[in-house]
PyMOL Python script that loads the backbone (N, CA, C, O; Angstrom):
from pymol import cmd

cmd.read_pdbstr("""\
ATOM      1  N   MET A   1     -83.082 -58.003  44.323  1.00  0.00           N
ATOM      2  CA  MET A   1     -83.909 -56.816  44.318  1.00  0.00           C
ATOM      3  C   MET A   1     -83.025 -55.591  44.118  1.00  0.00           C
ATOM      4  O   MET A   1     -81.860 -55.577  44.517  1.00  0.00           O
ATOM      5  N   ASP A   2     -83.587 -54.579  43.504  1.00  0.00           N
ATOM      6  CA  ASP A   2     -82.832 -53.343  43.350  1.00  0.00           C
ATOM      7  C   ASP A   2     -83.342 -52.306  44.356  1.00  0.00           C
ATOM      8  O   ASP A   2     -84.304 -52.551  45.085  1.00  0.00           O
ATOM      9  N   SER A   3     -82.684 -51.149  44.383  1.00  0.00           N
ATOM     10  CA  SER A   3     -83.006 -50.133  45.383  1.00  0.00           C
ATOM     11  C   SER A   3     -84.453 -49.652  45.276  1.00  0.00           C
ATOM     12  O   SER A   3     -85.084 -49.355  46.290  1.00  0.00           O
ATOM     13  N   LYS A   4     -84.968 -49.576  44.076  1.00  0.00           N
ATOM     14  CA  LYS A   4     -86.352 -49.133  43.891  1.00  0.00           C
ATOM     15  C   LYS A   4     -87.336 -50.121  44.528  1.00  0.00           C
ATOM     16  O   LYS A   4     -88.311 -49.714  45.160  1.00  0.00           O
ATOM     17  N   GLN A   5     -87.079 -51.394  44.359  1.00  0.00           N
ATOM     18  CA  GLN A   5     -87.965 -52.409  44.932  1.00  0.00           C
ATOM     19  C   GLN A   5     -87.903 -52.396  46.464  1.00  0.00           C
ATOM     20  O   GLN A   5     -88.929 -52.541  47.127  1.00  0.00           O
ATOM     21  N   TYR A   6     -86.702 -52.222  47.023  1.00  0.00           N
ATOM     22  CA  TYR A   6     -86.578 -52.128  48.477  1.00  0.00           C
ATOM     23  C   TYR A   6     -87.340 -50.901  48.994  1.00  0.00           C
ATOM     24  O   TYR A   6     -88.048 -50.978  49.998  1.00  0.00           O
ATOM     25  N   ARG A   7     -87.187 -49.776  48.299  1.00  0.00           N
ATOM     26  CA  ARG A   7     -87.872 -48.545  48.706  1.00  0.00           C
ATOM     27  C   ARG A   7     -89.380 -48.726  48.653  1.00  0.00           C
ATOM     28  O   ARG A   7     -90.093 -48.270  49.547  1.00  0.00           O
ATOM     29  N   GLU A   8     -89.873 -49.392  47.607  1.00  0.00           N
ATOM     30  CA  GLU A   8     -91.305 -49.644  47.494  1.00  0.00           C
ATOM     31  C   GLU A   8     -91.824 -50.493  48.650  1.00  0.00           C
ATOM     32  O   GLU A   8     -92.928 -50.259  49.142  1.00  0.00           O
ATOM     33  N   ARG A   9     -91.040 -51.475  49.086  1.00  0.00           N
ATOM     34  CA  ARG A   9     -91.450 -52.314  50.223  1.00  0.00           C
ATOM     35  C   ARG A   9     -91.573 -51.470  51.492  1.00  0.00           C
ATOM     36  O   ARG A   9     -92.530 -51.620  52.251  1.00  0.00           O
ATOM     37  N   ALA A  10     -90.602 -50.585  51.719  1.00  0.00           N
ATOM     38  CA  ALA A  10     -90.645 -49.723  52.905  1.00  0.00           C
ATOM     39  C   ALA A  10     -91.861 -48.804  52.858  1.00  0.00           C
ATOM     40  O   ALA A  10     -92.568 -48.647  53.853  1.00  0.00           O
ATOM     41  N   GLU A  11     -92.101 -48.196  51.690  1.00  0.00           N
ATOM     42  CA  GLU A  11     -93.247 -47.298  51.550  1.00  0.00           C
ATOM     43  C   GLU A  11     -94.565 -48.035  51.730  1.00  0.00           C
ATOM     44  O   GLU A  11     -95.499 -47.501  52.327  1.00  0.00           O
ATOM     45  N   LYS A  12     -94.643 -49.233  51.229  1.00  0.00           N
ATOM     46  CA  LYS A  12     -95.865 -50.024  51.360  1.00  0.00           C
ATOM     47  C   LYS A  12     -96.200 -50.275  52.827  1.00  0.00           C
ATOM     48  O   LYS A  12     -97.358 -50.173  53.232  1.00  0.00           O
ATOM     49  N   LEU A  13     -95.189 -50.600  53.616  1.00  0.00           N
ATOM     50  CA  LEU A  13     -95.412 -50.827  55.050  1.00  0.00           C
ATOM     51  C   LEU A  13     -95.903 -49.563  55.741  1.00  0.00           C
ATOM     52  O   LEU A  13     -96.829 -49.608  56.551  1.00  0.00           O
ATOM     53  N   LEU A  14     -95.275 -48.433  55.417  1.00  0.00           N
ATOM     54  CA  LEU A  14     -95.631 -47.196  56.098  1.00  0.00           C
ATOM     55  C   LEU A  14     -96.966 -46.630  55.636  1.00  0.00           C
ATOM     56  O   LEU A  14     -97.634 -45.920  56.387  1.00  0.00           O
ATOM     57  N   ASN A  15     -97.353 -46.936  54.417  1.00  0.00           N
ATOM     58  CA  ASN A  15     -98.618 -46.422  53.887  1.00  0.00           C
ATOM     59  C   ASN A  15     -99.780 -47.368  54.133  1.00  0.00           C
ATOM     60  O   ASN A  15    -100.907 -47.086  53.725  1.00  0.00           O
ATOM     61  N   ARG A  16     -99.522 -48.469  54.787  1.00  0.00           N
ATOM     62  CA  ARG A  16    -100.525 -49.496  55.033  1.00  0.00           C
ATOM     63  C   ARG A  16    -101.668 -48.979  55.904  1.00  0.00           C
ATOM     64  O   ARG A  16    -102.828 -49.321  55.672  1.00  0.00           O
ATOM     65  N   GLN A  17    -101.347 -48.158  56.905  1.00  0.00           N
ATOM     66  CA  GLN A  17    -102.331 -47.658  57.854  1.00  0.00           C
ATOM     67  C   GLN A  17    -102.109 -46.168  58.071  1.00  0.00           C
ATOM     68  O   GLN A  17    -101.035 -45.645  57.770  1.00  0.00           O
ATOM     69  N   PRO A  18    -103.125 -45.483  58.595  1.00  0.00           N
ATOM     70  CA  PRO A  18    -102.907 -44.066  58.950  1.00  0.00           C
ATOM     71  C   PRO A  18    -101.750 -43.945  59.938  1.00  0.00           C
ATOM     72  O   PRO A  18    -101.525 -44.851  60.740  1.00  0.00           O
ATOM     73  N   CYS A  19    -101.030 -42.856  59.888  1.00  0.00           N
ATOM     74  CA  CYS A  19     -99.810 -42.719  60.696  1.00  0.00           C
ATOM     75  C   CYS A  19    -100.063 -42.901  62.188  1.00  0.00           C
ATOM     76  O   CYS A  19     -99.185 -43.391  62.897  1.00  0.00           O
ATOM     77  N   TYR A  20    -101.231 -42.524  62.681  1.00  0.00           N
ATOM     78  CA  TYR A  20    -101.482 -42.680  64.111  1.00  0.00           C
ATOM     79  C   TYR A  20    -101.710 -44.133  64.504  1.00  0.00           C
ATOM     80  O   TYR A  20    -101.719 -44.450  65.693  1.00  0.00           O
ATOM     81  N   GLU A  21    -101.895 -45.025  63.530  1.00  0.00           N
ATOM     82  CA  GLU A  21    -102.092 -46.439  63.817  1.00  0.00           C
ATOM     83  C   GLU A  21    -100.834 -47.279  63.587  1.00  0.00           C
ATOM     84  O   GLU A  21    -100.833 -48.480  63.855  1.00  0.00           O
ATOM     85  N   LEU A  22     -99.777 -46.659  63.098  1.00  0.00           N
ATOM     86  CA  LEU A  22     -98.536 -47.403  62.872  1.00  0.00           C
ATOM     87  C   LEU A  22     -97.942 -47.806  64.214  1.00  0.00           C
ATOM     88  O   LEU A  22     -97.857 -47.002  65.142  1.00  0.00           O
ATOM     89  N   ASN A  23     -97.540 -49.049  64.294  1.00  0.00           N
ATOM     90  CA  ASN A  23     -96.890 -49.477  65.523  1.00  0.00           C
ATOM     91  C   ASN A  23     -95.402 -49.698  65.264  1.00  0.00           C
ATOM     92  O   ASN A  23     -94.931 -49.622  64.129  1.00  0.00           O
ATOM     93  N   ASP A  24     -94.688 -49.969  66.327  1.00  0.00           N
ATOM     94  CA  ASP A  24     -93.232 -50.120  66.234  1.00  0.00           C
ATOM     95  C   ASP A  24     -92.814 -51.218  65.266  1.00  0.00           C
ATOM     96  O   ASP A  24     -91.763 -51.120  64.632  1.00  0.00           O
ATOM     97  N   LYS A  25     -93.619 -52.251  65.150  1.00  0.00           N
ATOM     98  CA  LYS A  25     -93.292 -53.366  64.264  1.00  0.00           C
ATOM     99  C   LYS A  25     -93.199 -52.893  62.812  1.00  0.00           C
ATOM    100  O   LYS A  25     -92.237 -53.215  62.115  1.00  0.00           O
ATOM    101  N   TYR A  26     -94.195 -52.132  62.354  1.00  0.00           N
ATOM    102  CA  TYR A  26     -94.184 -51.646  60.969  1.00  0.00           C
ATOM    103  C   TYR A  26     -93.031 -50.674  60.737  1.00  0.00           C
ATOM    104  O   TYR A  26     -92.369 -50.726  59.701  1.00  0.00           O
ATOM    105  N   VAL A  27     -92.798 -49.801  61.690  1.00  0.00           N
ATOM    106  CA  VAL A  27     -91.724 -48.816  61.542  1.00  0.00           C
ATOM    107  C   VAL A  27     -90.368 -49.513  61.490  1.00  0.00           C
ATOM    108  O   VAL A  27     -89.512 -49.152  60.683  1.00  0.00           O
ATOM    109  N   ALA A  28     -90.173 -50.505  62.345  1.00  0.00           N
ATOM    110  CA  ALA A  28     -88.906 -51.239  62.351  1.00  0.00           C
ATOM    111  C   ALA A  28     -88.695 -51.994  61.041  1.00  0.00           C
ATOM    112  O   ALA A  28     -87.594 -51.993  60.491  1.00  0.00           O
ATOM    113  N   GLN A  29     -89.747 -52.635  60.545  1.00  0.00           N
ATOM    114  CA  GLN A  29     -89.627 -53.362  59.274  1.00  0.00           C
ATOM    115  C   GLN A  29     -89.350 -52.397  58.127  1.00  0.00           C
ATOM    116  O   GLN A  29     -88.534 -52.688  57.252  1.00  0.00           O
ATOM    117  N   ALA A  30     -90.022 -51.257  58.127  1.00  0.00           N
ATOM    118  CA  ALA A  30     -89.788 -50.260  57.075  1.00  0.00           C
ATOM    119  C   ALA A  30     -88.356 -49.734  57.151  1.00  0.00           C
ATOM    120  O   ALA A  30     -87.733 -49.477  56.121  1.00  0.00           O
ATOM    121  N   ALA A  31     -87.837 -49.574  58.355  1.00  0.00           N
ATOM    122  CA  ALA A  31     -86.463 -49.096  58.513  1.00  0.00           C
ATOM    123  C   ALA A  31     -85.467 -50.089  57.921  1.00  0.00           C
ATOM    124  O   ALA A  31     -84.479 -49.690  57.303  1.00  0.00           O
ATOM    125  N   VAL A  32     -85.724 -51.365  58.108  1.00  0.00           N
ATOM    126  CA  VAL A  32     -84.847 -52.388  57.527  1.00  0.00           C
ATOM    127  C   VAL A  32     -84.890 -52.316  56.006  1.00  0.00           C
ATOM    128  O   VAL A  32     -83.846 -52.349  55.355  1.00  0.00           O
ATOM    129  N   TRP A  33     -86.086 -52.219  55.434  1.00  0.00           N
ATOM    130  CA  TRP A  33     -86.201 -52.117  53.976  1.00  0.00           C
ATOM    131  C   TRP A  33     -85.523 -50.845  53.469  1.00  0.00           C
ATOM    132  O   TRP A  33     -84.898 -50.853  52.409  1.00  0.00           O
ATOM    133  N   ALA A  34     -85.648 -49.756  54.224  1.00  0.00           N
ATOM    134  CA  ALA A  34     -84.995 -48.502  53.822  1.00  0.00           C
ATOM    135  C   ALA A  34     -83.478 -48.643  53.858  1.00  0.00           C
ATOM    136  O   ALA A  34     -82.786 -48.126  52.981  1.00  0.00           O
ATOM    137  N   GLN A  35     -82.959 -49.336  54.860  1.00  0.00           N
ATOM    138  CA  GLN A  35     -81.514 -49.567  54.925  1.00  0.00           C
ATOM    139  C   GLN A  35     -81.049 -50.426  53.756  1.00  0.00           C
ATOM    140  O   GLN A  35     -79.992 -50.173  53.177  1.00  0.00           O
ATOM    141  N   LEU A  36     -81.826 -51.430  53.413  1.00  0.00           N
ATOM    142  CA  LEU A  36     -81.485 -52.270  52.260  1.00  0.00           C
ATOM    143  C   LEU A  36     -81.537 -51.450  50.972  1.00  0.00           C
ATOM    144  O   LEU A  36     -80.702 -51.633  50.086  1.00  0.00           O
ATOM    145  N   ALA A  37     -82.509 -50.554  50.865  1.00  0.00           N
ATOM    146  CA  ALA A  37     -82.611 -49.689  49.684  1.00  0.00           C
ATOM    147  C   ALA A  37     -81.373 -48.808  49.570  1.00  0.00           C
ATOM    148  O   ALA A  37     -80.827 -48.628  48.482  1.00  0.00           O
ATOM    149  N   THR A  38     -80.939 -48.266  50.690  1.00  0.00           N
ATOM    150  CA  THR A  38     -79.752 -47.410  50.691  1.00  0.00           C
ATOM    151  C   THR A  38     -78.511 -48.195  50.282  1.00  0.00           C
ATOM    152  O   THR A  38     -77.717 -47.728  49.465  1.00  0.00           O
ATOM    153  N   ALA A  39     -78.348 -49.370  50.842  1.00  0.00           N
ATOM    154  CA  ALA A  39     -77.190 -50.202  50.488  1.00  0.00           C
ATOM    155  C   ALA A  39     -77.220 -50.580  49.009  1.00  0.00           C
ATOM    156  O   ALA A  39     -76.190 -50.543  48.336  1.00  0.00           O
ATOM    157  N   ALA A  40     -78.390 -50.941  48.509  1.00  0.00           N
ATOM    158  CA  ALA A  40     -78.508 -51.310  47.098  1.00  0.00           C
ATOM    159  C   ALA A  40     -78.230 -50.106  46.202  1.00  0.00           C
ATOM    160  O   ALA A  40     -77.583 -50.245  45.164  1.00  0.00           O
ATOM    161  N   ALA A  41     -78.711 -48.931  46.594  1.00  0.00           N
ATOM    162  CA  ALA A  41     -78.467 -47.724  45.795  1.00  0.00           C
ATOM    163  C   ALA A  41     -76.983 -47.389  45.758  1.00  0.00           C
ATOM    164  O   ALA A  41     -76.463 -46.974  44.722  1.00  0.00           O
ATOM    165  N   MET A  42     -76.308 -47.565  46.873  1.00  0.00           N
ATOM    166  CA  MET A  42     -74.864 -47.309  46.904  1.00  0.00           C
ATOM    167  C   MET A  42     -74.127 -48.281  45.990  1.00  0.00           C
ATOM    168  O   MET A  42     -73.210 -47.889  45.268  1.00  0.00           O
ATOM    169  N   GLU A  43     -74.529 -49.548  46.023  1.00  0.00           N
ATOM    170  CA  GLU A  43     -73.901 -50.545  45.163  1.00  0.00           C
ATOM    171  C   GLU A  43     -74.192 -50.247  43.694  1.00  0.00           C
ATOM    172  O   GLU A  43     -73.305 -50.346  42.846  1.00  0.00           O
ATOM    173  N   GLU A  44     -75.434 -49.882  43.399  1.00  0.00           N
ATOM    174  CA  GLU A  44     -75.796 -49.549  42.019  1.00  0.00           C
ATOM    175  C   GLU A  44     -75.021 -48.338  41.532  1.00  0.00           C
ATOM    176  O   GLU A  44     -74.564 -48.300  40.389  1.00  0.00           O
ATOM    177  N   SER A  45     -74.876 -47.347  42.406  1.00  0.00           N
ATOM    178  CA  SER A  45     -74.115 -46.150  42.045  1.00  0.00           C
ATOM    179  C   SER A  45     -72.664 -46.500  41.748  1.00  0.00           C
ATOM    180  O   SER A  45     -72.085 -46.001  40.783  1.00  0.00           O
ATOM    181  N   ALA A  46     -72.086 -47.346  42.566  1.00  0.00           N
ATOM    182  CA  ALA A  46     -70.694 -47.745  42.376  1.00  0.00           C
ATOM    183  C   ALA A  46     -70.506 -48.506  41.057  1.00  0.00           C
ATOM    184  O   ALA A  46     -69.463 -48.416  40.410  1.00  0.00           O
ATOM    185  N   LYS A  47     -71.551 -49.261  40.681  1.00  0.00           N
ATOM    186  CA  LYS A  47     -71.481 -50.042  39.443  1.00  0.00           C
ATOM    187  C   LYS A  47     -71.962 -49.244  38.239  1.00  0.00           C
ATOM    188  O   LYS A  47     -71.811 -49.687  37.101  1.00  0.00           O
ATOM    189  N   GLY A  48     -72.545 -48.058  38.486  1.00  0.00           N
ATOM    190  CA  GLY A  48     -73.038 -47.238  37.390  1.00  0.00           C
ATOM    191  C   GLY A  48     -74.409 -47.661  36.894  1.00  0.00           C
ATOM    192  O   GLY A  48     -74.779 -47.347  35.763  1.00  0.00           O
ATOM    193  N   VAL A  49     -75.163 -48.365  37.716  1.00  0.00           N
ATOM    194  CA  VAL A  49     -76.506 -48.819  37.358  1.00  0.00           C
ATOM    195  C   VAL A  49     -77.487 -47.720  37.696  1.00  0.00           C
ATOM    196  O   VAL A  49     -77.439 -47.153  38.788  1.00  0.00           O
ATOM    197  N   ILE A  50     -78.387 -47.412  36.757  1.00  0.00           N
ATOM    198  CA  ILE A  50     -79.413 -46.394  37.000  1.00  0.00           C
ATOM    199  C   ILE A  50     -80.761 -47.097  37.062  1.00  0.00           C
ATOM    200  O   ILE A  50     -81.144 -47.793  36.122  1.00  0.00           O
ATOM    201  N   THR A  51     -81.499 -46.916  38.192  1.00  0.00           N
ATOM    202  CA  THR A  51     -82.774 -47.602  38.351  1.00  0.00           C
ATOM    203  C   THR A  51     -83.950 -46.659  38.461  1.00  0.00           C
ATOM    204  O   THR A  51     -85.090 -47.115  38.560  1.00  0.00           O
ATOM    205  N   ASP A  52     -83.712 -45.353  38.448  1.00  0.00           N
ATOM    206  CA  ASP A  52     -84.820 -44.422  38.640  1.00  0.00           C
ATOM    207  C   ASP A  52     -85.303 -43.800  37.344  1.00  0.00           C
ATOM    208  O   ASP A  52     -86.054 -42.825  37.381  1.00  0.00           O
ATOM    209  N   GLY A  53     -84.904 -44.325  36.215  1.00  0.00           N
ATOM    210  CA  GLY A  53     -85.398 -43.852  34.929  1.00  0.00           C
ATOM    211  C   GLY A  53     -84.664 -42.650  34.380  1.00  0.00           C
ATOM    212  O   GLY A  53     -85.067 -42.113  33.348  1.00  0.00           O
ATOM    213  N   GLU A  54     -83.600 -42.206  35.032  1.00  0.00           N
ATOM    214  CA  GLU A  54     -82.848 -41.042  34.526  1.00  0.00           C
ATOM    215  C   GLU A  54     -81.857 -41.473  33.479  1.00  0.00           C
ATOM    216  O   GLU A  54     -81.131 -40.640  32.936  1.00  0.00           O
TER     217      GLU A  54
END
""", "prot")
cmd.dss("prot")
cmd.show_as("cartoon", "prot")
cmd.util.cbc("prot")
cmd.orient("prot")
C-alpha cells in the first residue's frame, strides 16, 4: 500500500460515524493507519516517489 491508501483507510474510519459517536476503537485504528501513512510517505519521499498527483 502507498501513503495515499493508508490515509484513505484512516479517513474512512473517522468518517464512518458522526464525531460524537466515535469510540476509542475507531480513533485508535485510525491513528495506526495514519502512522502507517506517515511512514509510507517518508519512504516514498526518500525514494522520490510522488503519489499525490503533483
